[in-house]
BAGUSE-844378 format. One record per residue (C-alpha): residue number from 0; y, z, x; residue in one letter. Coordinates in Angstrom, 3 decimals, padded with zeros to 6 digits. Layout:
residues N
+-----+----------+----------+----------+------+
:  nr :       py :       pz :       px : rest :
+-----+----------+----------+----------+------+
: NUM :        Y :        Z :        X :    a :
...
+-----+----------+----------+----------+------+
This chain:
residues 378
+-----+----------+----------+----------+------+
:  nr :       py :       pz :       px : rest :
+-----+----------+----------+----------+------+
:   0 :  029.434 : -051.522 : -051.403 :    m :
:   1 :  028.331 : -049.058 : -054.062 :    r :
:   2 :  024.778 : -049.189 : -052.699 :    l :
:   3 :  025.962 : -048.358 : -049.193 :    e :
:   4 :  028.061 : -045.487 : -050.542 :    f :
:   5 :  025.088 : -044.168 : -052.499 :    f :
:   6 :  022.849 : -044.309 : -049.436 :    i :
:   7 :  025.410 : -042.488 : -047.300 :    l :
:   8 :  025.934 : -039.887 : -049.999 :    f :
:   9 :  022.175 : -039.347 : -050.308 :    t :
:  10 :  021.784 : -038.965 : -046.551 :    l :
:  11 :  024.676 : -036.505 : -046.397 :    a :
:  12 :  023.217 : -034.507 : -049.260 :    l :
:  13 :  019.795 : -034.464 : -047.566 :    a :
:  14 :  021.362 : -033.341 : -044.298 :    a :
:  15 :  023.236 : -030.576 : -046.107 :    l :
:  16 :  020.032 : -029.503 : -047.834 :    f :
:  17 :  018.096 : -029.320 : -044.570 :    f :
:  18 :  020.975 : -027.435 : -042.931 :    f :
:  19 :  021.023 : -024.869 : -045.734 :    v :
:  20 :  017.237 : -024.492 : -045.642 :    v :
:  21 :  017.250 : -024.104 : -041.852 :    a :
:  22 :  020.045 : -021.522 : -042.042 :    s :
:  23 :  018.201 : -019.545 : -044.678 :    i :
:  24 :  015.010 : -019.714 : -042.586 :    a :
:  25 :  016.846 : -018.410 : -039.530 :    l :
:  26 :  018.392 : -015.562 : -041.523 :    v :
:  27 :  015.028 : -014.654 : -043.032 :    v :
:  28 :  013.347 : -014.835 : -039.636 :    r :
:  29 :  015.995 : -012.620 : -038.090 :    k :
:  30 :  015.701 : -010.144 : -040.940 :    a :
:  31 :  011.937 : -010.034 : -040.509 :    i :
:  32 :  012.387 : -009.541 : -036.756 :    g :
:  33 :  014.818 : -006.671 : -037.301 :    v :
:  34 :  012.455 : -005.132 : -039.830 :    q :
:  35 :  009.547 : -005.417 : -037.395 :    r :
:  36 :  011.597 : -003.858 : -034.616 :    q :
:  37 :  012.506 : -000.955 : -036.878 :    r :
:  38 :  008.892 : -000.601 : -037.904 :    g :
:  39 :  007.704 : -000.715 : -034.294 :    a :
:  40 :  010.308 :  001.868 : -033.309 :    k :
:  41 :  009.240 :  004.118 : -036.172 :    r :
:  42 :  005.574 :  003.796 : -035.216 :    l :
:  43 :  006.392 :  004.460 : -031.554 :    y :
:  44 :  008.139 :  007.697 : -032.500 :    g :
:  45 :  005.289 :  008.671 : -034.807 :    l :
:  46 :  002.592 :  008.151 : -032.177 :    y :
:  47 :  004.708 :  009.720 : -029.431 :    s :
:  48 :  004.774 :  012.970 : -031.370 :    a :
:  49 :  001.115 :  012.680 : -032.323 :    q :
:  50 : -000.134 :  012.008 : -028.792 :    l :
:  51 :  002.070 :  014.720 : -027.323 :    a :
:  52 :  000.404 :  017.146 : -029.715 :    e :
:  53 : -003.061 :  015.887 : -028.743 :    l :
:  54 : -002.261 :  016.383 : -025.057 :    l :
:  55 : -001.084 :  019.944 : -025.666 :    l :
:  56 : -003.917 :  020.938 : -028.007 :    t :
:  57 : -006.465 :  023.311 : -026.505 :    d :
:  58 : -009.975 :  021.936 : -026.367 :    l :
:  59 : -012.415 :  023.346 : -028.941 :    p :
:  60 : -014.610 :  024.810 : -026.184 :    v :
:  61 : -013.118 :  026.045 : -022.865 :    p :
:  62 : -013.958 :  023.760 : -019.950 :    l :
:  63 : -015.303 :  026.641 : -017.873 :    q :
:  64 : -017.889 :  027.505 : -020.524 :    s :
:  65 : -021.421 :  026.695 : -019.377 :    v :
:  66 : -022.550 :  025.762 : -022.893 :    k :
:  67 : -019.582 :  023.542 : -023.657 :    s :
:  68 : -020.202 :  019.898 : -024.583 :    p :
:  69 : -019.014 :  017.238 : -022.203 :    s :
:  70 : -015.295 :  016.968 : -021.754 :    v :
:  71 : -015.322 :  013.425 : -023.110 :    h :
:  72 : -016.995 :  014.580 : -026.314 :    q :
:  73 : -014.191 :  017.061 : -026.818 :    q :
:  74 : -011.576 :  014.396 : -026.098 :    y :
:  75 : -013.272 :  012.144 : -028.633 :    e :
:  76 : -013.147 :  014.891 : -031.251 :    a :
:  77 : -009.378 :  015.129 : -030.791 :    l :
:  78 : -009.003 :  011.364 : -031.168 :    l :
:  79 : -011.291 :  010.907 : -034.189 :    t :
:  80 : -008.593 :  011.390 : -036.901 :    p :
:  81 : -006.409 :  008.724 : -035.284 :    t :
:  82 : -009.317 :  006.295 : -035.078 :    k :
:  83 : -010.235 :  006.957 : -038.701 :    r :
:  84 : -006.691 :  006.192 : -039.797 :    k :
:  85 : -006.654 :  002.931 : -037.823 :    l :
:  86 : -009.932 :  001.817 : -039.386 :    s :
:  87 : -008.417 :  002.083 : -042.865 :    q :
:  88 : -005.523 : -000.300 : -042.122 :    l :
:  89 : -005.418 : -004.029 : -042.761 :    t :
:  90 : -005.799 : -006.276 : -039.710 :    l :
:  91 : -002.068 : -007.014 : -039.532 :    g :
:  92 : -000.972 : -003.388 : -039.834 :    r :
:  93 : -003.740 : -002.270 : -037.507 :    k :
:  94 : -002.439 : -004.617 : -034.787 :    a :
:  95 :  001.073 : -003.137 : -035.120 :    l :
:  96 : -000.238 :  000.426 : -034.940 :    h :
:  97 : -002.446 : -000.347 : -031.947 :    r :
:  98 :  000.451 : -001.927 : -030.059 :    e :
:  99 :  002.591 :  001.156 : -030.711 :    a :
: 100 : -000.243 :  003.417 : -029.533 :    l :
: 101 : -000.751 :  001.322 : -026.418 :    r :
: 102 :  002.955 :  001.443 : -025.523 :    s :
: 103 :  003.099 :  005.212 : -025.960 :    v :
: 104 :  000.008 :  005.788 : -023.815 :    l :
: 105 :  001.363 :  003.583 : -021.011 :    i :
: 106 :  004.766 :  005.288 : -021.089 :    d :
: 107 :  003.234 :  008.773 : -021.082 :    l :
: 108 :  001.023 :  007.941 : -018.104 :    a :
: 109 :  003.897 :  008.381 : -015.672 :    g :
: 110 :  004.774 :  011.837 : -016.999 :    d :
: 111 :  001.468 :  013.717 : -016.997 :    v :
: 112 : -000.818 :  015.046 : -014.269 :    v :
: 113 : -004.045 :  016.974 : -013.976 :    g :
: 114 : -006.224 :  017.460 : -017.042 :    e :
: 115 : -003.586 :  015.941 : -019.323 :    a :
: 116 : -003.708 :  012.721 : -017.277 :    a :
: 117 : -007.512 :  012.638 : -017.562 :    e :
: 118 : -007.240 :  013.169 : -021.312 :    r :
: 119 : -004.704 :  010.359 : -021.618 :    l :
: 120 : -006.893 :  008.017 : -019.570 :    a :
: 121 : -009.823 :  008.741 : -021.876 :    y :
: 122 : -007.720 :  007.991 : -024.970 :    f :
: 123 : -006.642 :  004.673 : -023.447 :    f :
: 124 : -010.234 :  003.687 : -022.762 :    s :
: 125 : -011.709 :  004.983 : -026.015 :    s :
: 126 : -009.191 :  003.029 : -028.095 :    l :
: 127 : -010.265 : -000.187 : -026.363 :    g :
: 128 : -007.087 : -000.761 : -024.383 :    f :
: 129 : -008.834 : -000.870 : -020.998 :    v :
: 130 : -010.891 : -003.817 : -022.196 :    q :
: 131 : -007.716 : -005.506 : -023.455 :    d :
: 132 : -006.054 : -005.074 : -020.051 :    e :
: 133 : -009.131 : -006.400 : -018.263 :    l :
: 134 : -008.847 : -009.562 : -020.338 :    i :
: 135 : -005.144 : -009.838 : -019.450 :    l :
: 136 : -006.051 : -009.396 : -015.770 :    l :
: 137 : -007.719 : -012.813 : -016.021 :    r :
: 138 : -004.635 : -014.487 : -017.525 :    s :
: 139 : -003.358 : -017.759 : -016.055 :    k :
: 140 :  000.158 : -016.270 : -015.895 :    k :
: 141 :  000.725 : -014.213 : -012.772 :    w :
: 142 :  003.199 : -011.788 : -014.364 :    w :
: 143 :  000.682 : -010.901 : -017.079 :    i :
: 144 : -001.999 : -010.272 : -014.438 :    r :
: 145 :  000.415 : -008.113 : -012.436 :    a :
: 146 :  001.401 : -006.065 : -015.478 :    q :
: 147 : -002.235 : -005.574 : -016.461 :    a :
: 148 : -003.059 : -004.303 : -012.963 :    a :
: 149 : -000.110 : -001.896 : -013.142 :    r :
: 150 : -001.221 : -000.538 : -016.519 :    h :
: 151 : -004.826 : -000.101 : -015.398 :    l :
: 152 : -003.634 :  001.808 : -012.355 :    g :
: 153 : -001.285 :  004.010 : -014.357 :    s :
: 154 : -004.111 :  004.986 : -016.704 :    l :
: 155 : -006.592 :  005.410 : -013.818 :    r :
: 156 : -009.166 :  003.104 : -015.369 :    a :
: 157 : -012.237 :  003.331 : -013.120 :    r :
: 158 : -013.907 :  000.533 : -015.086 :    r :
: 159 : -011.242 : -001.767 : -013.681 :    a :
: 160 : -012.132 : -001.173 : -010.005 :    i :
: 161 : -014.280 : -004.333 : -009.602 :    p :
: 162 : -011.644 : -006.644 : -011.124 :    l :
: 163 : -008.794 : -004.910 : -009.298 :    l :
: 164 : -010.710 : -005.458 : -006.057 :    t :
: 165 : -010.985 : -009.148 : -006.917 :    v :
: 166 : -007.230 : -009.162 : -007.626 :    a :
: 167 : -006.611 : -008.153 : -003.998 :    l :
: 168 : -007.264 : -011.820 : -003.217 :    e :
: 169 : -005.073 : -013.188 : -006.026 :    d :
: 170 : -002.986 : -016.208 : -005.059 :    k :
: 171 :  000.198 : -014.430 : -006.159 :    d :
: 172 :  001.597 : -011.696 : -003.855 :    p :
: 173 :  002.987 : -009.749 : -006.822 :    g :
: 174 : -000.475 : -009.431 : -008.323 :    v :
: 175 : -001.953 : -008.424 : -004.966 :    r :
: 176 :  000.697 : -005.730 : -004.593 :    y :
: 177 :  000.024 : -004.289 : -008.052 :    e :
: 178 : -003.731 : -004.395 : -007.403 :    a :
: 179 : -003.286 : -002.340 : -004.221 :    i :
: 180 : -001.116 :  000.213 : -006.001 :    q :
: 181 : -003.557 :  000.410 : -008.913 :    a :
: 182 : -006.603 :  000.946 : -006.697 :    l :
: 183 : -004.798 :  003.711 : -004.815 :    v :
: 184 : -004.020 :  005.486 : -008.103 :    r :
: 185 : -007.564 :  005.082 : -009.398 :    v :
: 186 : -009.597 :  005.778 : -006.240 :    q :
: 187 : -007.256 :  007.630 : -003.929 :    g :
: 188 : -008.033 :  007.338 : -000.222 :    v :
: 189 : -011.369 :  005.614 : -000.989 :    e :
: 190 : -009.401 :  002.552 : -002.086 :    s :
: 191 : -008.556 :  001.853 :  001.561 :    l :
: 192 : -012.123 :  000.677 :  002.147 :    s :
: 193 : -011.717 : -002.319 : -000.174 :    a :
: 194 : -008.034 : -002.889 :  000.609 :    i :
: 195 : -008.559 : -003.124 :  004.370 :    l :
: 196 : -011.788 : -005.102 :  003.987 :    r :
: 197 : -010.395 : -007.765 :  001.656 :    v :
: 198 : -006.796 : -008.135 :  002.845 :    t :
: 199 : -006.069 : -011.110 :  005.093 :    r :
: 200 : -002.967 : -012.247 :  007.019 :    r :
: 201 : -001.093 : -009.014 :  006.436 :    l :
: 202 :  002.629 : -009.780 :  006.200 :    s :
: 203 :  005.306 : -007.562 :  007.679 :    r :
: 204 :  006.529 : -006.366 :  004.286 :    w :
: 205 :  003.033 : -005.740 :  002.977 :    r :
: 206 :  002.262 : -003.783 :  006.147 :    a :
: 207 :  005.288 : -001.554 :  005.502 :    i :
: 208 :  004.154 : -000.915 :  001.926 :    e :
: 209 :  000.592 : -000.182 :  002.998 :    l :
: 210 :  001.687 :  002.080 :  005.853 :    s :
: 211 :  003.613 :  004.241 :  003.374 :    t :
: 212 :  000.431 :  004.715 :  001.356 :    i :
: 213 : -001.665 :  005.520 :  004.420 :    i :
: 214 :  000.802 :  008.069 :  005.780 :    m :
: 215 :  000.565 :  009.919 :  002.456 :    q :
: 216 : -003.190 :  010.261 :  002.966 :    f :
: 217 : -002.762 :  011.321 :  006.595 :    g :
: 218 : -005.914 :  012.011 :  008.617 :    s :
: 219 : -008.101 :  011.379 :  005.540 :    a :
: 220 : -007.337 :  007.665 :  006.011 :    a :
: 221 : -008.574 :  007.616 :  009.622 :    a :
: 222 : -012.277 :  006.812 :  008.942 :    p :
: 223 : -011.257 :  003.749 :  006.921 :    y :
: 224 : -008.833 :  002.640 :  009.635 :    l :
: 225 : -011.500 :  003.026 :  012.325 :    i :
: 226 : -013.873 :  000.912 :  010.238 :    k :
: 227 : -011.119 : -001.692 :  009.832 :    a :
: 228 : -010.936 : -002.091 :  013.618 :    l :
: 229 : -013.965 : -004.383 :  013.187 :    k :
: 230 : -012.180 : -006.614 :  010.679 :    s :
: 231 : -012.349 : -010.363 :  011.419 :    p :
: 232 : -008.632 : -010.541 :  010.594 :    d :
: 233 : -006.503 : -009.735 :  013.642 :    q :
: 234 : -003.515 : -008.628 :  011.540 :    s :
: 235 : -005.674 : -005.884 :  009.982 :    i :
: 236 : -006.953 : -004.792 :  013.397 :    v :
: 237 : -003.408 : -004.541 :  014.783 :    l :
: 238 : -002.235 : -002.683 :  011.684 :    f :
: 239 : -005.132 : -000.214 :  011.867 :    s :
: 240 : -004.427 :  000.495 :  015.539 :    i :
: 241 : -000.781 :  001.203 :  014.741 :    e :
: 242 : -001.688 :  003.533 :  011.873 :    m :
: 243 : -004.239 :  005.479 :  013.925 :    l :
: 244 : -001.590 :  006.076 :  016.579 :    a :
: 245 :  000.973 :  007.074 :  013.940 :    a :
: 246 : -001.437 :  009.551 :  012.352 :    i :
: 247 : -002.336 :  010.911 :  015.788 :    g :
: 248 : -006.075 :  010.923 :  015.101 :    f :
: 249 : -007.684 :  011.857 :  018.439 :    v :
: 250 : -011.178 :  010.869 :  017.247 :    s :
: 251 : -009.936 :  007.275 :  017.330 :    a :
: 252 : -009.812 :  007.322 :  021.150 :    v :
: 253 : -013.363 :  006.020 :  021.653 :    e :
: 254 : -013.053 :  003.101 :  019.165 :    p :
: 255 : -009.712 :  002.201 :  020.754 :    l :
: 256 : -011.257 :  002.311 :  024.227 :    r :
: 257 : -013.900 : -000.121 :  022.997 :    a :
: 258 : -011.155 : -002.517 :  021.884 :    l :
: 259 : -009.414 : -002.060 :  025.207 :    l :
: 260 : -012.492 : -003.133 :  027.125 :    q :
: 261 : -014.078 : -005.804 :  024.977 :    g :
: 262 : -011.726 : -007.362 :  022.419 :    y :
: 263 : -011.206 : -011.106 :  023.046 :    p :
: 264 : -007.452 : -011.010 :  022.324 :    s :
: 265 : -005.032 : -009.600 :  024.900 :    s :
: 266 : -002.579 : -008.918 :  022.051 :    v :
: 267 : -005.044 : -006.494 :  020.450 :    v :
: 268 : -005.907 : -004.994 :  023.848 :    q :
: 269 : -002.201 : -004.379 :  024.501 :    a :
: 270 : -001.828 : -002.718 :  021.089 :    k :
: 271 : -004.845 : -000.526 :  021.804 :    a :
: 272 : -003.371 :  000.439 :  025.185 :    a :
: 273 : -000.100 :  001.399 :  023.524 :    e :
: 274 : -001.938 :  003.491 :  020.912 :    a :
: 275 : -004.002 :  005.281 :  023.559 :    l :
: 276 : -000.832 :  006.120 :  025.421 :    g :
: 277 :  000.691 :  007.587 :  022.263 :    r :
: 278 : -002.447 :  009.650 :  021.652 :    l :
: 279 : -002.214 :  010.926 :  025.242 :    g :
: 280 : -005.946 :  011.446 :  025.775 :    d :
: 281 : -007.131 :  011.371 :  029.412 :    e :
: 282 : -010.395 :  009.657 :  028.415 :    r :
: 283 : -008.420 :  006.421 :  028.191 :    a :
: 284 : -007.182 :  006.566 :  031.787 :    e :
: 285 : -010.074 :  004.699 :  033.433 :    e :
: 286 : -009.830 :  001.691 :  031.119 :    g :
: 287 : -006.048 :  001.582 :  031.411 :    l :
: 288 : -006.194 :  001.607 :  035.213 :    l :
: 289 : -008.402 : -001.482 :  035.126 :    k :
: 290 : -005.883 : -003.316 :  032.961 :    l :
: 291 : -003.021 : -002.724 :  035.391 :    v :
: 292 : -004.380 : -005.750 :  037.254 :    g :
: 293 : -004.716 : -007.926 :  034.135 :    s :
: 294 : -003.509 : -011.549 :  034.367 :    p :
: 295 : -001.569 : -011.020 :  031.112 :    h :
: 296 :  001.930 : -009.583 :  031.764 :    p :
: 297 :  002.289 : -007.947 :  028.326 :    h :
: 298 : -001.083 : -006.240 :  028.730 :    l :
: 299 : -000.209 : -004.981 :  032.216 :    r :
: 300 :  003.055 : -003.575 :  030.881 :    l :
: 301 :  001.399 : -001.691 :  028.002 :    k :
: 302 : -001.271 : -000.298 :  030.335 :    a :
: 303 :  001.380 :  000.954 :  032.778 :    v :
: 304 :  003.442 :  002.543 :  030.001 :    e :
: 305 :  000.330 :  004.212 :  028.552 :    a :
: 306 : -000.606 :  005.685 :  031.935 :    l :
: 307 :  002.858 :  007.188 :  032.148 :    g :
: 308 :  002.394 :  008.798 :  028.726 :    r :
: 309 : -001.034 :  010.239 :  029.559 :    i :
: 310 :  000.446 :  011.834 :  032.665 :    g :
: 311 : -002.450 :  012.038 :  035.148 :    s :
: 312 : -001.303 :  012.157 :  038.814 :    p :
: 313 : -004.551 :  010.376 :  039.748 :    a :
: 314 : -002.965 :  007.136 :  038.516 :    a :
: 315 : -000.164 :  007.202 :  041.114 :    i :
: 316 : -002.104 :  005.298 :  043.777 :    h :
: 317 : -002.926 :  002.374 :  041.454 :    v :
: 318 :  000.603 :  002.328 :  040.051 :    l :
: 319 :  002.128 :  002.301 :  043.528 :    l :
: 320 :  000.008 : -000.685 :  044.472 :    d :
: 321 :  001.124 : -002.470 :  041.307 :    h :
: 322 :  004.762 : -001.525 :  041.985 :    f :
: 323 :  004.636 : -003.314 :  045.323 :    a :
: 324 :  003.374 : -006.563 :  043.747 :    r :
: 325 :  005.205 : -006.680 :  040.422 :    g :
: 326 :  008.389 : -008.495 :  039.458 :    h :
: 327 :  011.584 : -006.555 :  038.743 :    l :
: 328 :  010.811 : -005.709 :  035.095 :    g :
: 329 :  007.323 : -004.507 :  035.938 :    e :
: 330 :  008.603 : -002.545 :  038.916 :    r :
: 331 :  011.041 : -000.646 :  036.726 :    i :
: 332 :  008.355 :  000.064 :  034.095 :    a :
: 333 :  005.914 :  001.165 :  036.803 :    t :
: 334 :  008.470 :  003.443 :  038.454 :    a :
: 335 :  009.199 :  005.062 :  035.088 :    r :
: 336 :  005.485 :  005.648 :  034.556 :    a :
: 337 :  005.162 :  007.213 :  038.015 :    i :
: 338 :  008.174 :  009.468 :  037.402 :    a :
: 339 :  006.474 :  010.798 :  034.259 :    a :
: 340 :  003.391 :  011.959 :  036.202 :    l :
: 341 :  004.590 :  015.464 :  036.996 :    g :
: 342 :  005.803 :  016.836 :  040.359 :    p :
: 343 :  003.647 :  014.389 :  042.336 :    a :
: 344 :  005.222 :  011.486 :  040.485 :    g :
: 345 :  008.737 :  012.823 :  041.047 :    a :
: 346 :  008.018 :  013.224 :  044.759 :    e :
: 347 :  006.766 :  009.639 :  044.921 :    t :
: 348 :  009.969 :  008.308 :  043.331 :    i :
: 349 :  012.064 :  010.283 :  045.812 :    c :
: 350 :  010.069 :  008.724 :  048.655 :    s :
: 351 :  010.614 :  005.233 :  047.245 :    l :
: 352 :  014.344 :  005.936 :  047.083 :    a :
: 353 :  014.308 :  006.154 :  050.878 :    a :
: 354 :  012.274 :  002.968 :  051.364 :    d :
: 355 :  013.512 :  000.260 :  053.722 :    e :
: 356 :  013.280 : -002.416 :  050.999 :    d :
: 357 :  016.596 : -002.700 :  049.162 :    e :
: 358 :  015.054 : -003.635 :  045.784 :    l :
: 359 :  012.577 : -000.756 :  046.005 :    t :
: 360 :  015.394 :  001.695 :  046.718 :    r :
: 361 :  017.503 :  000.342 :  043.848 :    a :
: 362 :  014.682 :  000.650 :  041.313 :    v :
: 363 :  013.738 :  004.137 :  042.524 :    a :
: 364 :  017.348 :  005.354 :  042.397 :    l :
: 365 :  017.759 :  004.008 :  038.851 :    q :
: 366 :  014.605 :  005.753 :  037.647 :    v :
: 367 :  015.491 :  008.944 :  039.527 :    a :
: 368 :  018.825 :  009.021 :  037.704 :    e :
: 369 :  017.096 :  008.438 :  034.341 :    e :
: 370 :  014.783 :  011.399 :  034.987 :    h :
: 371 :  017.479 :  013.587 :  036.585 :    s :
: 372 :  015.585 :  013.804 :  039.872 :    l :
: 373 :  017.294 :  015.291 :  042.913 :    d :
: 374 :  016.783 :  012.671 :  045.634 :    i :
: 375 :  017.925 :  015.115 :  048.289 :    g :
: 376 :  014.785 :  017.154 :  047.670 :    k :
: 377 :  012.556 :  014.132 :  048.178 :    g :
+-----+----------+----------+----------+------+
């Protein structure tokens, strides 16, 4: 009995001892964590002030001076005292200081433009942080890769272009998104060459994001979109057609006409027809007239609508012939296209409104009302 009591007492005492030790360890660990946080916060404030001063400091030699050393040499001269200080620290303290510096540089990147942004980007690279981010861009964890791409874009790291281009094909959509954004920041409109070449199976949401970027570039994006019309990925071809029409780039008419005549997919041909109609260039009329007789209903419809937008009265004869053979939906679309073809088109609709065929009269009267045509003058 005494032996059992002694064993239980010993076990209880051991449990109490381990509990006390564990509690003390947790308290110590928390205290160390708090101390590190305070230290990191202090270092962040210190380097924030220091880097702000470096960004505002005038360069030793004016940039416009012919005899001035390279800009990067002057940037390096500004950074030398900071590097010297880091080299004198122990490995542990150096790691803390570098992390604080890195955080400050990344946070400042969103607040500076022009020469200050170039100076900041040089500091980030010269301190070795670009190389660190390139290593993180190869991480097995997608969120680390995405964050690395974001940082490299924010600091406009041109050395990262090859790996960011590879990241466009990352298995994770979040990484692909950040890679696109980063390349746009680093390369500007030139980034569209790689983005449109590499991207496959463009989703609806990704298309919306990419269209926002392209509309910011405006007509400067057109050459890259025209090149993308030859992409093997149909989603990229359709997207490029839509963007060219949205930009209103008239030089895209000939490439779009080529798609209209020779692309193997009627879906792409229909999209090209729609775009040509929106551009309103008469050079597209001949190809569109041929497609009015296409065996594909959606292609016929887009061709008819495009002819109405271009507005050449020469199309009336072909459209009238199609009107006589089409089903109700096509008849209405064709009548609307005819009505848009100036006075000759309006006169044709008024004539149809007096036709013996009841369906023809009904369609013509509906379209005449839509276009506020006076049937009495027909």
